[in-house]
Structure formats: structure tokens, C-alpha cells
C-alpha positions in Angstrom: 21.2 66.8 -17.3 20.1 69.4 -19.9 20.7 68.2 -23.4 20.7 70.1 -26.7 18.4 68.8 -29.4 19.9 68.1 -32.8 19.1 70.7 -35.5 18.2 69.4 -38.9 20.9 70.6 -41.2 19.9 72.9 -44.0 22.0 71.7 -47.0 22.2 75.0 -48.7 25.5 76.7 -49.7 26.0 80.4 -50.2 26.9 81.9 -53.5 28.9 85.2 -53.8 27.4 86.4 -57.1 24.0 86.5 -58.8 23.2 85.2 -62.2 21.5 87.8 -64.5 18.0 86.2 -64.3 18.2 86.5 -60.5 18.0 90.2 -60.8 14.8 90.1 -62.9 13.0 87.1 -61.6 11.7 87.9 -58.0 11.4 84.3 -56.9 14.9 83.4 -58.0 16.2 86.7 -56.6 14.7 85.8 -53.2 16.2 82.3 -53.5 19.6 83.7 -54.2 19.5 86.1 -51.2 18.3 83.2 -49.0 21.1 81.0 -50.2 23.6 83.7 -49.4 22.0 84.1 -46.0 22.4 80.4 -45.3 26.0 80.5 -46.4 26.7 83.3 -44.0 24.7 81.6 -41.2 26.8 78.5 -41.6 29.9 80.6 -41.2 28.4 82.3 -38.1 28.4 85.7 -39.8 25.0 86.5 -38.4 24.7 90.2 -39.4 25.4 89.4 -43.0 23.0 86.4 -42.9 20.2 88.6 -41.5 20.8 91.2 -44.2 20.4 88.7 -47.0 17.4 87.0 -45.4 15.8 90.4 -45.1 16.5 91.2 -48.7 14.9 87.9 -49.7 11.8 88.8 -47.6 11.6 92.2 -49.2 11.2 90.5 -52.5 9.1 87.6 -51.3 7.6 88.2 -47.8 6.6 84.5 -47.4 9.8 82.9 -48.6 10.2 79.8 -46.4 13.9 79.5 -46.5 14.5 83.1 -45.6 11.9 83.0 -42.7 13.5 79.9 -41.4 17.0 81.4 -41.7 15.9 84.5 -39.9 14.7 82.4 -37.0 18.0 80.4 -36.8 20.2 83.5 -37.1 18.2 85.4 -34.4 18.2 82.3 -32.2 22.0 82.2 -32.5 22.1 85.8 -31.3 19.8 85.1 -28.3 17.1 87.3 -29.8 14.6 84.8 -28.6 11.3 86.6 -29.0 12.2 87.6 -32.6 13.4 84.1 -33.4 10.2 82.6 -32.1 8.1 85.0 -34.2 10.0 83.9 -37.4 9.6 80.2 -36.5 5.9 80.7 -36.2 5.8 82.7 -39.5 7.5 79.9 -41.5 5.1 77.3 -40.0 2.2 79.5 -40.8 3.4 79.7 -44.4 4.0 76.0 -44.6 2.8 73.8 -41.7 4.5 70.8 -43.4 8.0 72.3 -43.2 9.4 69.5 -40.9 12.9 70.8 -40.6 11.6 74.2 -39.4 9.3 72.4 -36.9 12.1 70.3 -35.5 14.3 73.4 -35.2 11.5 75.3 -33.5 11.2 72.4 -31.1 14.9 72.6 -30.4 14.4 76.3 -29.7 11.6 75.6 -27.2 13.8 72.9 -25.6 16.5 75.4 -25.0 13.9 77.6 -23.2 12.9 74.6 -21.0 9.5 74.6 -22.6 9.4 70.8 -22.8 5.7 70.3 -23.2 5.6 72.7 -26.2 8.7 71.1 -27.7 7.1 67.6 -27.5 4.0 68.8 -29.3 6.0 70.2 -32.1 8.2 67.1 -32.4 5.2 64.8 -32.4 3.7 66.8 -35.2 7.0 66.6 -37.1 7.2 62.8 -36.6 4.0 62.4 -38.5 5.8 63.3 -41.8 6.5 59.7 -42.9 8.4 60.9 -46.0 10.9 63.0 -44.1 14.5 61.8 -44.7 15.7 62.7 -41.2 12.6 61.3 -39.4 14.9 59.2 -37.1 16.3 62.4 -35.7 12.8 63.6 -34.8 12.3 60.5 -32.6 15.7 60.8 -31.1 14.8 64.4 -30.1 11.5 63.2 -28.7 13.5 60.8 -26.5 15.5 63.6 -25.1 12.4 65.7 -24.4 10.8 62.7 -22.6 13.9 62.4 -20.4 13.6 66.0 -19.4 10.0 65.4 -18.6 11.0 62.5 -16.3 9.2 60.1 -18.6 11.7 57.3 -19.1 9.3 54.8 -20.5 8.2 57.1 -23.2 11.9 57.9 -23.8 12.6 54.2 -24.4 9.7 54.1 -26.9 11.0 57.1 -28.8 14.7 55.9 -28.9 13.6 52.5 -30.1 11.5 54.2 -32.9 14.6 56.1 -33.8 16.5 52.8 -34.1 13.8 51.3 -36.2 14.4 54.0 -38.8 18.2 54.2 -38.3 19.7 51.1 -36.7 23.1 52.9 -36.4 21.9 55.9 -34.4 24.6 56.1 -31.8 22.9 58.5 -29.4 19.8 56.3 -29.3 21.9 53.2 -28.5 23.7 55.2 -25.7 20.5 56.5 -24.1 18.9 53.0 -24.2 22.0 51.6 -22.6 21.6 54.2 -19.9 17.9 53.6 -19.4 18.1 49.8 -19.3 21.2 49.6 -17.0 19.4 49.7 -13.6 16.8 47.0 -14.3 17.6 45.0 -17.5 21.3 44.4 -17.9 20.6 42.0 -20.8 18.9 44.7 -22.9 21.6 47.2 -21.9 24.2 44.7 -23.1 22.7 44.7 -26.6 23.2 48.4 -26.9 26.6 48.3 -25.4 27.6 45.6 -27.9 26.6 48.0 -30.8 28.7 50.8 -29.3 31.7 48.5 -29.0 31.3 47.2 -32.6 31.0 50.8 -33.8 34.2 51.7 -31.9 32.4 54.4 -29.9 34.8 55.4 -27.1 33.6 58.8 -25.8 33.8 59.2 -22.0 30.1 58.9 -21.4 29.7 55.6 -23.3 32.8 54.1 -21.6 31.5 55.1 -18.2 28.2 53.4 -19.0 30.0 50.3 -20.2 32.0 50.2 -17.0 28.8 50.4 -14.9 27.4 47.6 -16.9 30.6 45.5 -16.4 30.3 46.1 -12.6 26.6 45.0 -12.6 27.4 41.8 -14.6 30.6 41.1 -12.6 32.9 41.1 -15.6 36.2 41.9 -14.0 38.2 41.8 -17.2 35.9 44.2 -18.9 36.1 46.5 -15.9 39.9 46.6 -16.1 39.8 47.3 -19.8 37.3 50.1 -19.5 39.1 51.7 -16.6 42.3 51.8 -18.7 40.5 53.4 -21.6 38.9 56.0 -19.3 42.2 56.8 -17.7 43.5 57.8 -21.2 40.7 60.3 -21.6 
């Protein structure tokens, strides 16, 4: 099953006006345009976002946020070659831009270029100070699954949980991975999902499979009823 990697959210809001200093200070002017671009990007107004990113780059050709934003906006419009060019540009300007590297990996994943995506994510995972590092390992787990490497996927999802013990996706995928051969470990992850009141269809289906394996008839009936309500 093809999955979509999770993008690292850019917590930048747009602003409709410019302060006076933004018109005279090139760096702040570029930043203002880039912020506008990010605001439009979040609203899925891609043409407006691209215009503002381009204005930022006219002022500061190596402005990281604008380069990254161009890549994301072009990706959203399926301009894949142009998007990749901008992902590469922002990483040339700053190889330590972990958010851009993760999002480039997500782009590569969408193109079924799993080996390249894994390389980018492994580099991103080396940033021990990055606040969303758990997400990097979660994404590595999904890439490993697409590469038919379940043992590596287990390692990556467990690393994710080391950094964020409440990462629902990692618990769900470990439940799935342990179900055939290790019901006890699978049960640990199912217990978390129950305690967190996770009741999406995928999780409930996995829980039902676990109940069948362990012979828990009462749990089977409960989960069948919940699934019937979906």
C-alpha cells in the first residue's frame, strides 16, 4: 500500500501589508514576501504564493524560506522537475535545513524513488536538535516498508516512539508488523491505541485480527460492532 509521508509544517503565517522598513531593508522585504507566499500556500492559492516567493527571490536569490516555498507550491501543482530543482537549491544554500530535507524526501517518496528518499531522511535524522525528529524516523519506517524491509521499519518506528511515545502512526504500524509472529508485542501497541481512544477503521481492523489470533471472543464481538458503525 502506497503511503504519503508526513510533511513538516512550516509555522509561518501570511501578512497582507508591509511595514515601512520592509520596503527599504532587502532582507526584511524578502522575508515579508516569503511570509505572504507561505500564507497563500497554506490557503492553496498557488499562483499567488509563487508570485510572492518569486518577489522574495528577486530581492534575495538565496532566501531559504522562499526557495522551500517555491518547491512546495510547484510540487502541489505537479510541476515535479521544477519542484525538485528548488528542493535542491534550498539544500545547497543550507544543507542543515532539516524541514526542507524531510519534505524533499516526501517528494521523492511520491515519485516512488524510495532509495533516494531514505538517503535524505537518514541525513535529516542526524539533526539531533530538530524538534520534529520523531517524524523523520516515522517517515523512515514508511520508506522501509515500501522497500520490503520490515525489520528496518520496526527499528525506525521504535526510534520514533523513543522520541515521541504517543506517536499514533508508529504504534499502529508496529502493531501491524508484530501481528503475524509476536502477538504479545502487538498487544502492547494495541493497548496504547485503545487507551488513546484511537478508533479509525485501520486500527480497529488490526485489533480484530489480534483478537482472533489470541482467541479473545468478547473482544472480537466488541470490535466487530465498532467496525459495523464505520
